[in-house]
Structures are given as structure tokens and as C-alpha cells.
C-alpha positions in Angstrom: -2.5 10.5 -28.7 -5.4 8.1 -28.3 -8.4 8.2 -30.7 -11.9 8.6 -29.3 -12.7 4.8 -29.5 -9.5 3.8 -27.7 -9.7 3.5 -23.9 -7.4 5.6 -21.7 -4.9 3.3 -19.9 -2.3 3.6 -17.2 0.9 1.5 -17.1 1.3 -0.8 -14.1 4.5 -2.3 -12.8 4.5 -4.6 -9.7 7.8 -6.0 -8.5 8.9 -7.9 -5.4 12.3 -8.6 -4.0 12.3 -12.0 -5.8 10.8 -11.1 -9.2 8.8 -9.0 -11.5 5.1 -9.8 -10.8 3.2 -7.8 -13.4 3.8 -5.3 -16.1 1.2 -3.9 -18.5 -1.6 -1.5 -19.2 -4.7 -1.1 -17.0 -8.0 0.7 -17.0 -8.2 0.7 -13.2 -6.1 -0.4 -10.3 -7.1 -0.8 -6.6 -4.5 -1.2 -3.9 -4.5 -1.6 -0.1 -2.9 1.7 1.0 -2.1 2.1 4.6 -5.0 4.4 5.3 -7.5 2.5 3.2 -8.2 1.1 -0.2 -7.3 3.4 -3.1 -8.7 3.3 -6.7 -6.4 4.6 -9.4 -7.5 5.6 -12.9 -5.4 7.0 -15.8 -4.3 10.6 -15.2 -4.5 10.2 -11.4 -2.8 12.8 -9.3 0.7 11.8 -8.2 1.2 10.4 -4.7 3.2 7.9 -2.7 1.8 5.6 0.0 2.9 2.7 2.1 0.9 -0.5 1.4 -0.6 -2.9 4.0 -1.1 -6.6 3.4 -3.9 -7.2 1.0 -4.9 -7.6 -2.7 -4.1 -5.4 -5.7 -6.8 -5.7 -8.4 -5.9 -4.7 -12.0 -8.7 -4.2 -14.6 -7.0 -4.8 -18.0 -8.1 -3.1 -21.3 -9.5 -6.5 -22.6 -11.9 -6.6 -19.6 -9.9 -9.3 -17.8 -8.6 -8.9 -14.3 -5.4 -9.7 -12.4 -5.5 -10.2 -8.7 -2.2 -10.0 -6.8 -1.7 -10.8 -3.1 1.0 -8.9 -1.3 2.3 -8.6 2.3 3.0 -4.9 2.1 5.3 -2.5 0.3 5.2 1.0 -1.3 2.9 2.5 -4.0 3.8 5.3 -6.3 1.3 6.8 -8.6 2.0 9.1 -11.5 -0.6 10.3 -14.1 0.5 7.5 -16.5 2.2 5.0 -14.3 1.5 2.9 -11.1 4.5 1.3 -9.5 4.3 -1.1 -6.6 7.4 -2.3 -4.8 6.1 -5.3 -2.8 7.7 -7.0 0.2 6.3 -10.3 -1.1 3.7 -10.7 -3.8 2.1 -13.5 -5.8 -0.4 -13.5 -8.6 -3.6 -15.0 -7.3 -4.9 -15.9 -10.7 -3.5 -18.6 -12.9 -2.9 -22.3 -12.4 -0.8 -22.2 -9.2 -3.5 -22.3 -6.6 -1.0 -23.3 -3.8 1.1 -20.2 -4.5 -2.0 -18.0 -4.3 -3.1 -19.5 -1.0 0.5 -19.0 0.4 0.3 -15.4 -0.7 -3.0 -15.0 1.1 -1.5 -16.6 4.2 1.5 -14.3 4.1 -0.8 -11.3 3.7 -2.9 -12.3 6.7 0.3 -12.8 8.8 1.6 -9.4 7.9 -1.8 -7.8 8.6 -1.7 -9.3 12.1 1.8 -7.9 12.7 0.7 -4.5 11.5 -2.0 -4.3 14.2 0.7 -5.0 16.8 3.0 -2.3 15.4 0.1 0.1 15.4 -0.7 -0.5 19.1 2.9 -0.2 20.0 3.3 3.1 18.0 0.1 4.5 19.6 1.5 3.7 23.1 4.9 5.3 22.2 3.1 8.4 20.9 1.2 8.7 24.2 4.4 8.2 26.2 6.1 11.0 24.2 3.1 13.3 24.8 3.2 12.6 28.5 7.0 13.3 28.6 6.4 16.6 26.8 3.6 17.6 29.2 5.8 16.8 32.2 8.6 18.9 30.6 6.2 21.9 30.2 5.0 21.6 33.8 8.5 21.4 35.2 9.4 24.6 33.2 6.3 26.4 34.6 7.2 25.3 38.1 10.8 26.5 37.7 9.6 29.9 36.5 7.2 30.3 39.4 10.0 29.6 41.9 12.2 32.3 40.5 
């Protein structure tokens, strides 16, 4: 139980295939969910969402921030825990500026690929709708003939 002067926090865990990226408490987390940016506070309602390429921002209890660039992944939110399973991720803060720039480049590449997949998926959905409509019309025609 936290006292009145202690800030309410949420635990954050971010991992990629290669390594653990971040683990610790946060006051606030923002993440690039597939359908838009999400802000997460302690006691947030549970949900799961795919992530698009972008940046995760973590506001720490000491007032500092962590910025993590990722190329996509999955986000799970529980009232006391945020878990991100990233495809690729790199901390954008710290001394390795080259790694941060590489992470941003990978994120931009992934973002471009997502647009292509979205267009392909929309075209596929339209094709399926057309096939379904043709099927209904054939059935109606068949019934009229009998």
C-alpha cells in the first residue's frame, strides 16, 4: 500500500528478441499501438494490442524519461504491469547515438512496409467482399430458375 505522498507507479518490461531493453517503474507510458498512440497510467484497464514502428516514452518516478525506438511488436497492459515484446528495439537515450539512429531507421523501414501490407490487406478484403456478393447473386439466380 502506498502512502499519500508516494506516486502511484506501473511496472514496465520491454524485451526484444536479442535482449531485455528496459525494466522498472513508471508514472506514465506512451506506445505506438496499431490504431494510434496509447497513453498508459497505473491501474489502466487490461488490453492487448499490436504495435507499429515508433517510439515508446516512459516517464520515470524521478521525473526522468526513457525513449525506446521499436520496429513493431505486441503490447500487453495489466493494471500494474506494461509488457512490450518488440521485434527490434533500442534505447534512444544514452551514449550510443549511432544505435539510436539505427533504431529510428529500422522503425521508419518497418513503417513503410506496414503501409504496403495495409494496402494489400484492403485489396484482399475488397476481393473477398466481391466474391461473397457474386456467390449471393448466383444463389438468387439459381433459386429464380427453379
